[in-house]
C-alpha positions as CSV (number, residue, x, y, z in Angstrom):
1,M,1.5,151.9,-38.7
2,T,4.5,152.8,-36.3
3,G,6.1,156.3,-36.1
4,L,8.8,157.4,-38.3
5,R,12.1,158.6,-36.9
6,Y,13.0,162.4,-37.3
7,V,16.5,163.4,-37.1
8,Y,17.5,166.8,-36.0
9,A,21.3,166.7,-35.6
10,V,24.2,164.3,-35.3
11,C,26.7,165.0,-32.5
12,R,29.2,163.4,-30.2
13,P,28.2,162.0,-26.7
14,F,27.8,165.0,-24.2
15,E,28.0,165.4,-20.5
16,K,25.8,168.3,-19.8
17,P,22.1,167.3,-19.6
18,L,19.7,168.6,-22.1
19,Q,17.0,170.9,-20.7
20,A,14.2,169.0,-19.0
21,E,11.3,167.9,-21.0
22,L,12.6,169.0,-24.2
23,T,10.1,168.6,-27.1
24,G,10.5,169.0,-30.9
25,V,8.6,168.8,-33.8
26,G,4.8,168.0,-33.1
27,G,5.7,168.1,-29.3
28,A,7.3,164.9,-29.3
29,P,10.2,164.3,-26.9
30,A,13.5,164.7,-28.3
31,K,15.9,161.7,-27.3
32,Q,19.5,160.2,-28.3
33,L,20.2,157.4,-30.4
34,L,23.7,156.1,-29.9
35,H,25.6,154.5,-32.5
36,N,29.4,153.8,-32.3
37,D,30.8,157.1,-31.0
38,L,28.1,159.4,-32.4
39,I,24.5,160.6,-31.3
40,A,21.6,161.0,-33.4
41,V,19.1,163.2,-31.9
42,V,15.5,161.9,-32.9
43,S,12.1,162.0,-32.1
44,D,8.9,159.9,-33.4
45,V,6.7,161.7,-35.9
46,P,3.6,160.3,-37.4
47,P,3.6,158.8,-41.0
48,Q,0.3,160.7,-42.1
49,D,2.6,163.5,-41.8
50,F,6.0,162.7,-42.9
51,A,5.7,159.8,-45.3
52,E,6.9,160.7,-48.5
53,E,3.8,161.7,-50.3
54,A,2.0,163.2,-47.1
55,L,5.3,165.2,-46.4
56,R,5.2,166.6,-50.0
57,A,1.6,168.0,-49.4
58,R,2.5,169.1,-46.2
59,L,5.4,171.3,-47.3
60,E,3.0,173.4,-49.1
61,D,1.1,174.3,-45.8
62,L,2.7,177.4,-44.5
63,D,1.3,177.0,-41.3
64,W,2.2,173.5,-40.7
65,L,5.9,174.1,-42.0
66,S,6.2,177.0,-39.6
67,A,5.4,175.0,-36.6
68,T,7.5,172.1,-37.7
69,A,10.5,174.6,-38.1
70,R,9.9,175.9,-34.6
71,G,9.8,172.4,-33.2
72,H,13.0,171.8,-35.2
73,Q,14.8,174.8,-34.1
74,Q,13.8,174.3,-30.4
75,V,16.1,171.0,-30.5
76,I,18.7,172.5,-32.2
77,D,19.1,175.4,-30.0
78,A,18.9,173.3,-26.7
79,L,21.7,171.3,-28.4
80,T,23.7,174.2,-29.1
81,A,23.7,175.1,-25.6
82,V,25.4,172.0,-24.5
83,T,27.5,170.5,-27.3
84,T,28.6,171.2,-30.9
85,P,25.8,169.7,-33.1
86,L,25.7,169.0,-36.9
87,P,22.4,170.1,-37.8
88,L,20.4,168.2,-40.3
89,R,18.0,169.9,-43.0
90,L,14.1,170.1,-42.0
91,A,12.2,167.0,-42.1
92,T,15.1,164.5,-42.5
93,V,13.1,161.4,-41.7
94,F,13.8,157.7,-41.6
95,R,11.6,154.5,-41.2
96,D,12.9,153.2,-37.9
97,D,16.3,153.2,-35.7
98,S,17.9,150.9,-38.0
99,G,17.8,153.5,-41.0
100,V,19.2,156.3,-38.7
101,R,21.8,153.7,-37.7
102,M,22.7,153.0,-41.2
103,M,23.0,156.5,-42.0
104,I,25.3,157.0,-39.2
105,E,27.3,153.9,-40.5
106,E,27.5,155.0,-43.7
107,R,28.2,158.7,-43.3
108,G,30.2,158.3,-40.1
109,E,33.7,159.6,-41.4
110,D,31.9,162.7,-43.1
111,F,30.2,163.4,-39.6
112,R,33.4,163.1,-37.6
113,R,35.2,165.4,-39.9
114,T,32.7,168.2,-39.9
115,L,32.4,167.9,-36.4
116,D,35.8,168.3,-35.7
117,R,35.7,171.4,-37.9
118,L,32.7,173.1,-36.2
119,E,33.9,171.9,-32.5
120,G,33.8,174.9,-30.0
121,R,32.4,177.2,-32.7
122,V,29.1,179.1,-33.4
123,E,27.7,180.8,-36.3
124,W,26.9,184.3,-36.3
125,G,24.5,186.1,-38.9
126,V,25.2,189.7,-40.3
127,K,22.8,191.7,-42.5
128,I,23.4,195.0,-43.9
129,Y,20.1,197.2,-45.2
130,A,20.3,200.3,-47.1
131,E,17.6,202.6,-45.8
132,A,18.9,205.9,-47.1
133,E,16.5,206.2,-50.1
134,A,13.6,206.4,-47.7
135,R,15.3,209.3,-46.2
136,E,16.2,211.3,-49.2
137,E,13.1,213.0,-49.8
138,T,11.4,214.4,-46.6
139,P,8.2,216.6,-47.0
140,A,10.7,219.6,-46.2
141,A,13.2,218.9,-48.7
142,A,10.7,217.3,-51.5
143,P,11.8,219.0,-54.9
144,A,9.2,221.5,-56.2
145,K,7.2,220.5,-58.8
146,P,8.9,220.9,-62.2
147,A,8.2,224.0,-64.1
148,S,9.3,222.3,-67.4
149,G,10.2,219.4,-69.2
150,R,13.8,220.2,-68.8
151,D,13.3,220.8,-65.1
152,Y,11.7,217.4,-64.8
153,L,14.6,215.4,-66.7
154,M,16.9,217.4,-64.5
155,Q,15.1,216.1,-61.3
156,R,15.0,212.8,-62.7
157,R,18.6,212.6,-63.3
158,M,19.4,214.2,-59.8
159,R,17.3,211.3,-58.2
160,A,18.9,208.5,-60.5
161,K,22.5,209.7,-59.3
162,A,21.3,209.8,-55.7
163,H,20.1,206.4,-56.0
164,E,23.5,205.4,-57.7
165,D,25.5,206.9,-55.0
166,T,23.5,205.3,-52.2
167,W,24.0,202.0,-53.8
168,Q,27.7,202.4,-54.3
169,R,28.5,203.8,-50.6
170,A,26.2,200.8,-49.5
171,E,28.4,198.1,-51.4
172,R,31.7,199.8,-50.3
173,F,30.3,199.5,-46.7
174,A,29.3,196.0,-47.1
175,G,32.5,194.9,-48.4
176,R,34.6,196.7,-45.8
177,L,32.4,195.1,-43.0
178,H,32.6,191.5,-44.5
179,S,36.5,191.8,-44.9
180,L,36.6,193.0,-41.1
181,L,34.3,190.0,-39.7
182,S,35.9,187.4,-41.9
183,A,39.3,188.3,-40.5
184,H,37.9,187.7,-37.1
185,A,36.2,184.4,-38.1
186,D,37.5,181.1,-39.0
187,A,35.4,180.9,-41.9
188,S,32.5,182.8,-43.7
189,R,29.8,182.4,-46.2
190,L,28.0,185.0,-48.2
191,H,24.3,184.1,-48.7
192,P,22.2,185.6,-51.5
193,P,20.2,188.8,-50.5
194,Q,16.9,188.3,-49.0
195,N,14.0,189.1,-51.1
196,P,12.3,191.8,-49.1
197,A,8.8,190.7,-50.1
198,L,9.6,187.3,-48.2
199,S,11.6,188.7,-45.4
200,R,9.5,191.6,-44.7
201,A,12.3,193.6,-43.8
202,S,12.6,197.5,-44.8
203,G,15.6,198.3,-47.0
204,Q,17.7,196.9,-49.6
205,N,19.7,193.9,-48.3
206,M,23.2,194.5,-49.2
207,L,25.0,191.9,-47.2
208,N,23.5,188.4,-45.9
209,A,26.4,186.6,-44.4
210,A,27.2,184.2,-41.9
211,Y,30.4,183.6,-39.9
212,L,32.0,180.7,-38.0
213,V,33.4,182.1,-34.9
214,P,35.0,180.3,-31.7
215,R,32.6,180.6,-28.9
216,A,35.6,182.1,-27.0
217,A,36.0,184.8,-29.4
218,S,32.3,185.5,-29.8
219,E,32.2,188.4,-27.2
220,E,34.6,190.1,-29.4
221,F,33.1,189.6,-32.6
222,V,30.0,190.9,-31.4
223,E,31.6,194.0,-30.0
224,I,33.0,194.7,-33.6
225,V,29.6,194.6,-35.0
226,D,28.1,196.6,-32.6
227,R,30.9,199.5,-33.1
228,T,29.9,199.5,-36.9
229,K,26.1,200.1,-36.1
230,G,25.3,204.0,-37.0
231,E,28.7,204.2,-38.4
232,E,27.4,204.8,-42.0
233,P,24.2,206.8,-42.3
234,G,21.3,205.2,-43.8
235,M,22.7,201.7,-43.5
236,R,21.3,199.2,-40.9
237,V,23.3,196.5,-39.6
238,E,21.7,193.4,-38.1
239,L,23.5,190.7,-36.0
240,T,21.7,187.3,-34.9
241,G,22.9,184.3,-33.1
242,P,24.8,182.4,-31.9
243,W,23.4,179.5,-33.9
244,A,24.3,176.1,-34.6
245,A,26.8,176.2,-37.8
246,Y,24.1,175.7,-40.4
247,S,25.6,177.4,-43.1
248,F,29.3,175.5,-42.6
249,V,27.7,171.9,-43.1
250,D,28.6,170.4,-46.5
251,L,26.8,167.2,-46.5
252,D,24.4,165.8,-49.1
253,F,21.9,163.3,-47.9
254,T,19.9,162.8,-51.1
255,E,21.1,159.4,-51.7
256,T,21.7,158.3,-48.0
257,A,20.6,154.7,-47.5
258,G,17.4,153.9,-45.5
259,Q,16.2,157.6,-46.1
260,D,13.5,156.3,-48.3
261,T,10.6,158.0,-46.4
262,E,12.3,161.5,-46.9
263,T,11.4,163.8,-49.9
264,S,14.5,165.5,-51.4
265,G,14.5,169.2,-53.0
266,E,11.6,170.3,-51.5
267,R,13.0,171.7,-48.1
268,A,15.8,173.9,-46.9
269,E,18.9,173.1,-48.3
270,P,21.5,171.0,-46.0
271,G,22.5,173.0,-43.3
272,A,19.9,175.9,-43.9
273,R,18.0,177.3,-40.9
274,A,14.2,177.5,-41.3
275,E,13.0,181.1,-42.0
276,T,9.8,180.5,-40.2
277,S,11.8,179.5,-37.0
278,G,12.2,183.2,-36.4
279,K,16.0,183.4,-37.2
280,E,17.8,184.9,-40.2
281,G,18.1,183.2,-43.3
282,S,21.5,182.3,-44.4
């Protein structure tokens, strides 16, 4: 059985060359498939891994998923360096080139409209973590052992109040920063806070946001974020990017013609970056 077509992104033809010997998923070389005025960036992948039933099983293998995500992201990053790509979700697969062309034919207007909106823009991710609780009780400042039940209850109330104060302060800081950054971006998206058990990041995630910023304004945007670092004690601000505008791609491919080898609902959502690629999760 011949290989399947893995599709990384759709974009307009571009003049700048991609990096030499660019490889993607499974080490396969990435290539351009032109249809009308759009390009799909694709590579060949083996059906034993990417046919529908095989893919469902593979998506349960975290090591395989991580390697696939890295290959996928490698191609998207290379495209972002030379053009404005419309990134497709992880493991978008078609039987052959004709299936890819049919997808472009049927969704061409959606692609063009989205590419117009993203042109010349990149995504920056910003997270805020509240770390203050970890610093509230150092060995020197730890409360003495309660002498009575009344003292014990008082200490519990004081800890609860400190926790609530920290939470409210973090929420106010996150709200202020999000408003400030949104004013310097063309669009913004709030993502659900990350689960610390999955992200392995310390502290409580108070803000998990993405911002669509013109490339020309990115330096100023980064400077604004950098100035907030250390502004609020116990709050850690993390900036990632620039990325392809994953969070601002609003396309549904679950019913696209020719996509009968793709599973649906068992991968990252449309436009979502793969967590295993080392990028932030939006």
